[in-house]
Structures are given as C-alpha cells and as structure tokens.
KEKELO-989774 format. One line per 5 residues: number of its first residue (from 1); for each residue x, y, z of N, C-alpha, C. Coordinates in steps of 0.2 Angstrom, whole numbers, plus 2048, in hexadecimal, padded with zeros to 3 digits. Layout:
NUM	X/Y/Z/X/Y/Z/X/Y/Z; ...
END
This chain:
1	5FA/3DB/763/5FE/3D9/768/5FA/3D3/76C; 5FE/3CE/76E/5FB/3C9/772/5FE/3C8/779; 5FA/3C8/77E/5FD/3C6/785/5FB/3BF/787; 600/3BB/789/5FF/3B4/78B/603/3B3/791; 600/3B0/796/603/3AF/79C/608/3AA/79C
6	608/3A5/797/60C/3A0/796/612/3A2/791; 613/3A8/78F/618/3AA/78B/618/3A9/784; 612/3A7/782/611/3A5/77A/60F/3AB/776; 60E/3B1/77A/60C/3B7/776/612/3BC/776; 610/3C2/774/615/3C8/774/617/3CA/77B
11	613/3C9/780/614/3CC/787/611/3C7/78C; 613/3C7/792/610/3C2/797/60C/3C6/79C; 60C/3CD/79C/608/3D1/7A0/604/3D6/79B; 5FE/3D8/79E/5FA/3DD/79A/5FD/3E4/79A; 600/3E5/7A0/603/3EC/7A1/609/3ED/79C
16	60D/3E8/79B/612/3E8/796/610/3EA/78F; 60A/3E7/78D/607/3E8/786/605/3EF/786; 601/3F2/78B/5FF/3F8/78B/605/3FD/78B; 60A/3FC/78E/610/400/78E/613/401/787; 612/3FC/783/615/3FC/77C/610/3FF/777
21	60A/401/779/606/405/775/608/40C/774; 609/40F/76E/60A/416/76D/606/41B/771; 609/420/774/605/424/779/5FF/428/776; 5FF/429/770/5F9/42D/76D/5F7/42A/766; 5F5/423/767/5F3/420/761/5EC/423/75E
26	5EC/423/757/5E6/426/754/5E2/420/752; 5E4/41A/752/5E0/414/751/5DF/410/757; 5DA/40C/757/5D9/407/75C/5DE/402/75C; 5E2/401/762/5E7/3FC/763/5E4/3F6/767; 5E4/3F0/764/5E1/3EA/767/5E6/3E6/76A
31	5E5/3E5/771/5E9/3E0/775/5E5/3DA/776; 5E7/3D4/773/5E4/3CE/775/5E7/3CB/77B; 5E3/3C8/77F/5E5/3C5/786/5E3/3BE/786; 5E7/3BA/786/5E6/3B3/787/5E3/3B1/78E; 5E0/3AB/78E/5DD/3A9/795/5E3/3A9/79A
36	5E1/3AB/7A0/5E6/3AA/7A5/5E4/3AF/7AB; 5E7/3AE/7B1/5E6/3B3/7B6/5EC/3B8/7B7; 5EB/3BE/7B5/5F0/3C3/7B5/5F0/3C7/7BB; 5F4/3C6/7C0/5F4/3CA/7C6/5F8/3D1/7C5; 5F4/3D6/7C3/5F7/3DC/7C1/5F3/3E2/7C3
41	5F6/3E7/7C5/5F2/3EE/7C6/5F3/3F2/7C0; 5EE/3F1/7BB/5EF/3F4/7B4/5ED/3FB/7B4; 5F2/3FF/7B1/5F1/406/7B1/5F1/408/7AA; 5EC/40B/7A7/5EC/40D/7A0/5EA/415/79F; 5EF/418/79C/5EE/420/79B/5F0/421/794
46	5ED/41D/78F/5EE/41E/788/5E8/41D/785; 5E6/421/77F/5E0/420/77C/5E0/41A/777; 5DA/418/775/5D9/414/76F/5DC/40D/771; 5DB/40A/777/5DD/403/779/5D7/3FF/779; 5D7/3F9/776/5D3/3F4/777/5D6/3ED/77A
51	5D3/3EB/780/5D5/3E5/783/5D0/3DF/781; 5D3/3DA/77D/5CE/3D5/77B/5D0/3CE/77E; 5CC/3CC/783/5CE/3C6/787/5CB/3C0/783; 5CE/3BA/785/5CC/3B4/781/5C5/3B1/784; 5C4/3B2/78B/5BD/3B1/78E/5BD/3B4/794
56	5B7/3B7/796/5B6/3BB/79C/5B7/3B7/7A2; 5B6/3B0/7A2/5B6/3AC/7A8/5BE/3AA/7A9; 5C2/3AA/7A4/5C9/3A8/7A5/5CE/3AD/7A3; 5CC/3B2/7A1/5D1/3B8/7A0/5D0/3BD/7A5; 5D4/3BC/7AA/5D3/3C0/7B1/5D9/3C4/7B2
61	5D7/3CB/7B3/5DC/3D0/7B6/5DA/3D1/7BD; 5DE/3D0/7C2/5DC/3D0/7C9/5E2/3D4/7CD; 5E0/3D7/7D2/5E5/3DA/7D7/5E1/3DB/7DE; 5E4/3DC/7E3/5E1/3DC/7EA/5E3/3E2/7EE; 5E4/3E8/7EB/5E5/3EE/7EF/5DE/3F0/7F2
66	5DE/3F4/7F7/5D8/3F6/7FB/5D9/3FD/7FE; 5D3/400/800/5D4/406/803/5D8/407/80A; 5D7/402/80E/5DA/402/814/5E2/400/814; 5E4/3FE/80E/5EB/3FC/80E/5EF/403/80E; 5F5/402/811/5FA/408/812/600/408/80D
71	601/40E/80B/608/40F/807/60E/40F/80C; 614/40E/80A/619/40E/80E/61A/414/813; 617/419/811/618/41F/815/612/420/81A; 60D/41A/81A/608/41A/81F/601/41D/81C; 602/420/817/5FB/423/814/5F7/41D/811
76	5F1/41E/812/5EC/418/80F/5EB/419/808; 5EA/413/805/5E8/413/7FE/5E1/417/7FD; 5DD/417/801/5D6/419/800/5D3/416/7FA; 5CD/418/7F8/5C9/415/7F3/5CD/415/7EC; 5D0/41B/7EA/5D2/41C/7E3/5D9/419/7E1
81	5DC/417/7E6/5E3/414/7E5/5E2/40C/7E4; 5DC/40A/7E6/5DB/402/7E7/5D9/3FE/7E1; 5D9/402/7DB/5D6/3FE/7D5/5DB/3F9/7D2; 5D7/3F4/7CF/5DB/3EF/7CB/5DC/3F2/7C4; 5D7/3F4/7C1/5D8/3F8/7BA/5D6/3FF/7BB
86	5DB/403/7B8/5DA/40A/7B7/5DA/40C/7B0; 5D5/40F/7AD/5D4/412/7A7/5D4/41A/7A7; 5D9/41D/7A4/5D9/424/7A5/5D9/428/79E; 5D7/425/799/5D7/428/792/5D1/426/78E; 5D0/429/789/5CA/428/785/5CA/422/780
91	5C4/420/77E/5C4/41A/779/5C7/414/77B; 5C6/412/781/5C8/40C/784/5C2/407/783; 5C4/400/781/5BF/3FB/781/5C2/3F5/784; 5BE/3F0/787/5C0/3EA/789/5BA/3E5/788; 5BC/3DF/786/5B7/3DA/785/5BA/3D3/787
96	5B5/3CF/78B/5B7/3C8/78D/5BC/3C8/792; 5BC/3CC/797/5C1/3CD/79C/5BE/3CD/7A3; 5C1/3CA/7A8/5BF/3CB/7AF/5C4/3D0/7B2; 5C1/3D5/7B5/5C5/3DA/7B9/5C3/3D9/7C1; 5C8/3D7/7C5/5C6/3D4/7CC/5CA/3D8/7D1
101	5C7/3DA/7D6/5CB/3DC/7DC/5C9/3D7/7E1; 5CE/3D3/7E3/5CE/3CE/7E8/5CF/3CF/7EF; 5CF/3D6/7F1/5D2/3D8/7F8/5CD/3D5/7FD; 5C6/3D5/7FC/5C2/3D2/801/5BC/3D7/802; 5B9/3D6/808/5B3/3DA/80A/5B5/3E1/80C
106	5B0/3E5/80B/5B1/3EC/80D/5B1/3ED/814; 5AE/3E9/818/5AE/3E9/81F/5B5/3E8/822; 5B9/3E4/81E/5C0/3E2/820/5C5/3E7/81D; 5C4/3E9/816/5CA/3EC/813/5C8/3F3/810; 5C1/3F5/811/5BF/3FB/80E/5BE/3FA/807
111	5BD/400/803/5BC/400/7FC/5C2/3FC/7F8; 5C0/3F9/7F3/5C5/3F5/7EE/5C2/3F5/7E7; 5C5/3F9/7E3/5C2/3FA/7DC/5C5/3F4/7D8; 5C0/3F1/7D4/5C2/3ED/7CE/5C4/3F1/7C8; 5C1/3F7/7C7/5C2/3FB/7C2/5C1/402/7C3
116	5C5/406/7C1/5C4/40E/7C1/5C5/410/7BA; 5BF/412/7B7/5BE/414/7B0/5BD/41B/7B0; 5C2/41F/7AD/5C1/426/7AD/5C3/429/7A6; 5C0/425/7A1/5C1/428/79A/5BB/428/796; 5BA/42D/791/5B4/42E/78D/5B4/428/788
121	5AE/426/786/5AD/421/781/5B0/41B/783; 5AF/419/789/5B2/412/78B/5AC/40D/78A; 5AF/407/788/5AA/402/787/5AC/3FB/789; 5A8/3F7/78C/5A9/3F1/78F/5A4/3EC/78D; 5A6/3E6/78A/5A1/3E1/787/5A3/3DA/78A
126	59E/3D7/78D/59F/3D0/790/5A5/3D0/795; 5A5/3D5/799/5AB/3D5/79E/5A7/3D4/7A5; 5AC/3D2/7AA/5AA/3D1/7B0/5AD/3D6/7B5; 5AA/3D9/7BA/5AD/3DD/7BF/5AB/3DA/7C6; 5B0/3D8/7C9/5AF/3D4/7CF/5B2/3D7/7D5
131	5AF/3D9/7DB/5B1/3DC/7E1/5AC/3DB/7E6; 5AD/3E0/7EB/5A8/3E0/7F1/5A6/3E7/7F1; 5A9/3EC/7F5/5A7/3F3/7F5/5AA/3F7/7F0; 5A6/3FB/7EC/5A9/3FF/7E7/5AC/3FC/7E2; 5A9/3F7/7DF/5AC/3F3/7D9/5AE/3F7/7D3
136	5A9/3FB/7D1/5AA/3FE/7CA/5A9/406/7CB; 5AF/40A/7CA/5AE/411/7CB/5AE/414/7C4; 5A9/417/7C2/5A9/41B/7BB/5AA/422/7BC; 5B0/424/7BB/5B2/42B/7BC/5AE/430/7B8; 5AF/436/7B9/5B4/439/7BD/5B2/43A/7C4
141	5B7/43C/7C8/5B6/43D/7CF/5B1/443/7D0; 5AE/443/7D5/5AA/449/7D7/5AF/44F/7D8; 5AC/455/7D8/5B0/45B/7D9/5B5/45B/7DF; 5B2/459/7E4/5B6/459/7EB/5B4/453/7EF; 5B8/451/7F3/5B6/44C/7F8/5B2/44F/7FE
146	5AF/44B/802/5AB/44D/807/5AD/44B/80E; 5B2/446/80E/5B4/444/815/5BC/445/816; 5BF/448/811/5C6/449/812/5C9/44E/80D; 5CF/450/80D/5D1/456/809/5D2/454/801; 5D4/44D/800/5D5/44B/7F9/5D2/444/7F8
151	5D1/443/7F2/5CF/43C/7F0/5D4/437/7F0; 5DA/439/7EE/5E0/435/7EC/5DF/431/7E6; 5E3/42D/7E4/5E3/429/7DE/5E5/42D/7D8; 5E5/42A/7D2/5E9/42C/7CC/5E6/432/7C9; 5E0/435/7CB/5DD/43A/7C8/5DD/441/7CD
156	5E0/440/7D2/5E0/445/7D7/5E3/44C/7D4; 5E0/451/7D4/5E3/457/7D2/5E2/459/7CA; 5E0/454/7C6/5DF/455/7BF/5D8/457/7BD; 5D8/45B/7B8/5D1/45D/7B5/5CC/457/7B4; 5C6/459/7B6/5C1/453/7B5/5BC/455/7AF
161	5BB/450/7AB/5B6/451/7A6/5B1/44B/7A6; 5AB/44D/7A3/5A6/448/7A3/5A7/443/79E; 5A5/43D/7A0/5A7/437/79B/5A1/433/79A; 5A1/42F/795/59C/42A/793/59F/423/793; 59B/41E/795/59D/417/795/597/413/794
166	599/40D/791/594/408/78F/596/401/791; 592/3FE/794/593/3F7/796/58E/3F2/794; 590/3ED/790/58B/3E9/78C/58C/3E1/78E; 587/3DE/790/588/3D7/792/58D/3D6/797; 58E/3DA/79C/593/3D9/7A1/590/3D7/7A8
171	594/3D5/7AC/592/3D2/7B3/596/3D6/7B8; 592/3D9/7BC/595/3DE/7C1/593/3DB/7C8; 598/3DA/7CD/596/3D7/7D3/59A/3DB/7D9; 596/3DC/7DE/598/3DF/7E4/593/3E0/7E9; 594/3E4/7EE/58F/3E5/7F4/58D/3EC/7F5
176	592/3F0/7F7/590/3F7/7F9/592/3FC/7F4; 58E/400/7F1/58F/405/7EC/594/403/7E7; 592/3FD/7E4/597/3FA/7E0/597/3FC/7D9; 592/401/7D7/593/404/7D0/592/40C/7D2; 598/40F/7D2/597/416/7D5/59B/41B/7D0
181	59A/421/7D1/59D/426/7CD/599/42B/7C9; 59C/42F/7C5/599/435/7C1/598/434/7BA; 59A/42F/7B7/599/42E/7B0/592/42D/7AE; 591/42F/7A7/58A/42D/7A4/58C/426/7A2; 589/421/7A4/58A/41A/7A3/584/416/7A1
186	584/412/79C/57F/40D/79A/581/406/79B; 57D/403/79F/57E/3FB/7A0/578/3F8/79C; 57A/3F4/797/576/3F1/793/576/3E9/793; 571/3E6/795/570/3DF/796/576/3DC/79B; 577/3E0/7A0/57C/3DE/7A5/579/3DA/7AB
191	57D/3D6/7AE/57A/3D3/7B4/57E/3D6/7BA; 57A/3D9/7BF/57C/3DD/7C4/57B/3D8/7CB; 580/3D6/7CD/580/3D1/7D3/582/3D4/7D9; 57D/3D4/7DE/57F/3D6/7E5/581/3D1/7E9; 587/3D1/7EC/589/3CC/7F1/586/3CC/7F8
196	585/3C7/7FB/582/3C6/802/588/3C8/807; 588/3CE/80A/58D/3CF/80F/58A/3CF/816; 584/3CD/817/581/3CD/81D/582/3C7/821; 582/3C1/81E/584/3BA/821/580/3B9/827; 57A/3B9/826/575/3B8/82C/573/3BE/830
201	577/3C4/82F/575/3CA/833/56F/3CD/82F; 56C/3D1/833/566/3D5/830/569/3DC/82E; 565/3DF/82A/567/3E6/828/567/3E7/820; 56A/3EC/81E/56B/3EE/817/571/3EA/814; 570/3E6/80F/576/3E2/80C/57A/3E6/807
206	577/3EB/804/57B/3EF/7FF/577/3F4/7FB; 57B/3F8/7F8/578/3FD/7F3/57C/3FC/7EC; 578/3FC/7E7/57B/3FA/7E1/57E/400/7DE; 57B/406/7DD/57E/40C/7DA/57F/411/7DF; 584/415/7DE/586/41B/7E2/588/420/7DD
211	583/424/7DA/585/428/7D4/587/42F/7D7; 58C/432/7D3/58D/439/7D5/58D/43E/7CE; 587/43D/7CB/586/440/7C4/587/448/7C5; 58B/44B/7C1/58B/452/7C1/584/455/7BF; 583/45B/7C2/57C/45E/7C1/57A/45F/7BA
216	57F/461/7B6/57E/463/7AF/57C/45D/7AA; 57D/457/7AD/57C/451/7A8/575/44E/7A9; 572/44C/7A3/56B/44A/7A3/56B/443/7A5; 570/43F/7A5/570/438/7A6/576/436/7AB; 575/431/7AF/57A/42E/7B3/57B/427/7B1
221	578/423/7B6/579/41B/7B4/572/419/7B1; 572/416/7AC/56C/413/7A9/56D/40C/7A7; 569/408/7AB/569/401/7AA/563/3FE/7A5; 565/3FB/7A0/560/3F9/79B/560/3F2/79A; 55A/3EF/79C/559/3E7/79B/55F/3E3/79F
226	560/3E6/7A5/565/3E2/7A9/561/3DE/7AE; 565/3D9/7B1/563/3D4/7B6/566/3D6/7BC; 562/3D7/7C2/565/3D9/7C8/564/3D2/7CC; 569/3CF/7CE/569/3C9/7D1/56D/3C9/7D8; 56D/3C4/7DC/570/3C4/7E3/56F/3BE/7E6
231	574/3BD/7EB/573/3B7/7F0/572/3BA/7F7; 570/3C0/7F7/56E/3C4/7FD/567/3C2/7FF; 565/3C3/805/55E/3C2/807/559/3C7/804; 553/3C5/804/54E/3CA/801/54D/3D0/804; 54C/3D5/800/54B/3DC/803/551/3DF/807
236	557/3DE/804/55D/3E1/808/561/3E5/804; 55F/3E6/7FE/564/3EA/7F9/560/3F0/7F6; 563/3F6/7F6/560/3FC/7F3/563/3FC/7EC; 55F/3FF/7E7/561/400/7E0/567/406/7E0; 567/40A/7E5/56C/40F/7E5/56B/415/7EA
241	570/419/7EB/570/41F/7EF/574/424/7EC; 573/42A/7EE/577/430/7EB/57E/431/7EE; 583/430/7EB/58A/432/7ED/58A/439/7ED; 587/43C/7E8/587/444/7E8/580/445/7E6; 57E/44C/7E8/577/44E/7E8/573/44E/7E2
246	576/44D/7DC/573/44D/7D5/573/447/7D2; 574/441/7D6/575/43B/7D3/56F/439/7CF; 570/435/7C9/56B/433/7C5/56C/42B/7C3; 567/427/7C4/567/420/7C2/560/41E/7C0; 560/41A/7BB/55A/417/7B8/55B/410/7B6
251	555/40C/7B8/555/405/7B6/54F/404/7B2; 551/402/7AB/54C/402/7A6/54B/3FB/7A4; 545/3F8/7A5/543/3F1/7A2/548/3EC/7A5; 54A/3ED/7AB/54E/3E8/7AE/54A/3E3/7B2; 54E/3DD/7B4/54B/3D8/7B8/54E/3D9/7BF
256	54A/3DA/7C4/54D/3DB/7CB/54B/3D5/7D0; 550/3D2/7D3/54F/3CD/7D7/54C/3CF/7DE; 54B/3CA/7E2/547/3CB/7E8/54B/3CF/7EE; 552/3CF/7EC/556/3D3/7F1/555/3DA/7F1; 552/3DD/7EC/551/3E4/7EC/54B/3E7/7F1
261	54D/3EB/7F5/549/3EE/7FA/543/3F2/7F7; 53D/3F1/7F9/537/3F4/7F6/538/3FC/7F5; 53B/3FF/7FA/53C/406/7F9/541/408/7F4; 545/404/7F2/549/404/7EC/54F/409/7EC; 54E/40F/7EF/553/414/7EF/554/417/7F6
266	55B/419/7F8/55C/41B/7FE/55F/422/7FD; 55E/427/802/560/42E/801/567/42F/804; 56A/429/807/571/42A/80A/571/42F/810; 56B/42F/814/56A/433/819/56B/43B/817; 56A/43C/811/56A/443/80F/563/445/80C
271	55E/447/810/558/449/80E/557/44E/808; 55C/453/808/55C/458/803/55D/455/7FC; 560/44F/7FC/562/44C/7F5/55B/449/7F2; 556/448/7F6/550/446/7F3/54D/44B/7EE; 54F/451/7EF/54C/456/7EA/551/457/7E4
276	557/454/7E4/55C/456/7DF/55E/44F/7DB; 55D/44A/7DD/55E/443/7DA/559/442/7D5; 55B/43D/7D0/555/43B/7CB/557/433/7CB; 553/42F/7CF/553/428/7CF/54D/426/7CC; 54D/421/7C7/547/420/7C3/547/418/7C1
281	541/416/7BF/540/40F/7BD/53B/40F/7B7; 53B/40A/7B3/536/409/7AE/535/402/7AC; 52F/3FF/7AD/52D/3F9/7AA/532/3F3/7AC; 534/3F3/7B2/538/3ED/7B4/534/3E8/7B7; 537/3E2/7B7/533/3DC/7BA/537/3D8/7BF
286	534/3D3/7C1/538/3CF/7C7/535/3D1/7CD; 537/3CC/7D2/534/3CD/7D9/536/3D4/7DD; 53C/3D7/7DA/53E/3DD/7DD/53C/3E3/7DA; 538/3E2/7D4/535/3E8/7D1/52E/3EA/7D4; 52E/3ED/7DA/528/3EE/7DE/524/3F4/7DA
291	51E/3F3/7DA/519/3F8/7D7/517/3FD/7DC; 518/3FC/7E2/517/400/7E7/51C/400/7ED; 51D/405/7F1/522/405/7F6/528/409/7F4; 529/40B/7EE/52F/40E/7EC/530/415/7F0; 536/417/7F1/537/41E/7F4/533/423/7F0
296	52F/427/7F4/52B/42C/7F1/52E/431/7EC; 535/432/7ED/538/437/7EA/53C/434/7E3; 53B/42D/7E2/53D/42A/7DC/538/42B/7D7; 539/428/7D1/535/429/7CB/533/423/7C8; 52D/421/7C6/52B/41C/7C2/529/420/7BB
301	52D/41E/7B6/52C/422/7B0/526/41F/7AC; 523/424/7A8/51E/422/7A3/522/420/79D; 51E/41E/798/520/41C/791/524/422/78E; 521/428/78E/525/42E/78B/52B/430/78F; 52B/430/795/531/431/799/537/42C/798
306	535/426/797/53A/420/796/53D/421/78F; 539/424/78B/53C/424/784/542/427/783; 544/42C/788/54A/42F/787/550/42B/789; 54F/425/78C/554/421/78F/556/41C/789; 558/41F/784/55B/41B/77E/562/41C/77E
311	566/416/77D/56D/416/77E/570/41B/779; 56E/41B/773/571/420/76E/570/427/770; 56A/429/773/569/430/775/56D/431/77B; 56E/42C/780/571/42D/786/579/42E/785; 57C/42B/780/583/42B/77F/586/42F/77A
316	581/431/775/584/435/76F/588/43B/771; 587/43F/776/58B/445/777/58B/449/771; 591/44D/771/591/452/76B/595/44E/765; 598/449/766/59C/445/761/598/440/75E; 592/43E/760/58E/439/75D/590/432/75E
321	593/431/764/596/42A/766/590/425/766; 591/420/762/58C/41A/763/590/414/764; 590/411/76A/594/40B/76B/591/404/769; 58B/405/766/587/3FF/763/586/400/75C; 587/3FA/758/586/3FB/751/57F/3FA/74F
END
C-alpha cells in the first residue's frame, strides 16, 4: 500500500492505510509513505505493520494535542491522550519517518507525546521523534498513577505486559523526561538532543530519561554508542531520574556533550530510590562524561559488568527476538 499526500498513491492519509490492514495479519504488512507533511493523530492497534517513509526529514507525521487541552466535557487530555502516534500491538516497525508533536513547550502546554509505543518487538530505524516535554513514551504504563486516580489515554484499564523495543540510528529531541516509561528499550547509534528551555535563566534545563522499569526486569533503557547533544548551557541536563523506584538506565560507550551535569543522575527528591534504582555508565567519552562527581549511588561499570549489555542478550526474551541481522 502506498500513501501519498498528492493523491498519487492508494491513500492520502496514513490512518486510511492502517484501517485497510486486516485485523490479525500473520505476515508483515508494509505501508509505504511518500514525502509530505501528514497532520494526523495516528492510532495503530493491529499487529505486523511496517511504516516505510521516503525520507525521515521530509516524511512527517505531526499533530498538536497536549496535556492541558480539554475535551468538550472539560476533562483534560493529560499526558496519555496527547500522542501523535500510538502503537498498541506487537511487531510494529517504522523507518525513515519523523513523528512530531508541535504543541509547544511544557511550561505552556504540559506534556505532549510525539509517540506512545506500547507493543512488543517494536522497531524504529532512521526515525525522528520531536517534541518538548515527554516526547517518547515507551509503554507499558506503571501499575498505578501517583498524582490522580487514573492515567487516562488508550491503555487505561487494560492489562499491562512487559515489552521490548529497539531504536537504531534515530534522532530524539525534547527537554523534560523526554524518553520515559517501562519498556526494555535499546537505543543504538541514536542522537539524543536536549532542547534549551532556559533561555537565559539559570537552573536545570532537563532530564533525558524517566524510567519506570518493573522490578522483575533486568534491563530498562540501554543506550549503545549514542551521541548526547544539546543547545542548552553547560552543566544543566541530567541523564535521568526515576519515574518509579526500580528505574534502570545505562549509557554504554556513548558521547556526552558539555550540557550533562557532573552529578549525572537525579533522585527526583525520592532519597529511597537511591537504593532501588540502577543507573549506570561504561566507557563513555566527551565533555559530559565526567570521571568524577557522579551521584554516589549510580554505577560506573567494569568490563565484566558491561559485558551483559549486549543487545541480543537484552532483547532476546523467551522467543529469541533479534532485531538486528
């Protein structure tokens, strides 16, 4: 199936093509998307779908919902209704597409997801995820919210399952907690760009990760050979903080820009989480890869400890899934 904005394909919107896919396909269905700006709130709850863009810079799926927006009945969207892309089934993949939430800064609109990915064996190659606060949510949701009675959004009330995700040669942009959630996710050779939201003010510019890793999982977020870049001032961005108490995140042989704070990790004002999280680094370089000054409760891995952070081992699970050939 071919999607083309100019009408030269089978469909003019991506959602129309997704709707035409059989509900329980046993084989991967490829939807080719020609260059264009597709203003769509894309919702996918079918397995075995591949979205193949013509180029990441010019194949753009964008929307502008946000947490502080209200439904007609006055109820707010909150975080999990704000997505541009929602993936709610297994074996999804995308290549050479930009997923954008254009709503604006979190200080003005609250959280605004470019993508909400809650399927197992999800894979993204050469994609771009662009937003401000909470750009990329890697499901599932935590067991319960901490600040209100419900999370809201498309997964509210549904059973949660642990999922694996793989991101290769992708570009992810945001400022506050802009990679967050509970998945076991590998980011391989990605550029992680933190936006400058301070604009001349002093303080913390952002946090890259906010993991909510389930206690039973050995791995949360693993960044392999990634580049952490920014236009923010030096020493204003944390590598991460724990959304939930058993958060796990690792940066392995990455390049870290000068925007990374020497302490590296923040406890989100939850001192008890220092005993339950596992935030780690190994053999990184760049001006932000400080050899001293890291939070005392984080971990600098030795060669043996770093050896387990092999993407095949991390993602194999019980079915032996290998997203790289």
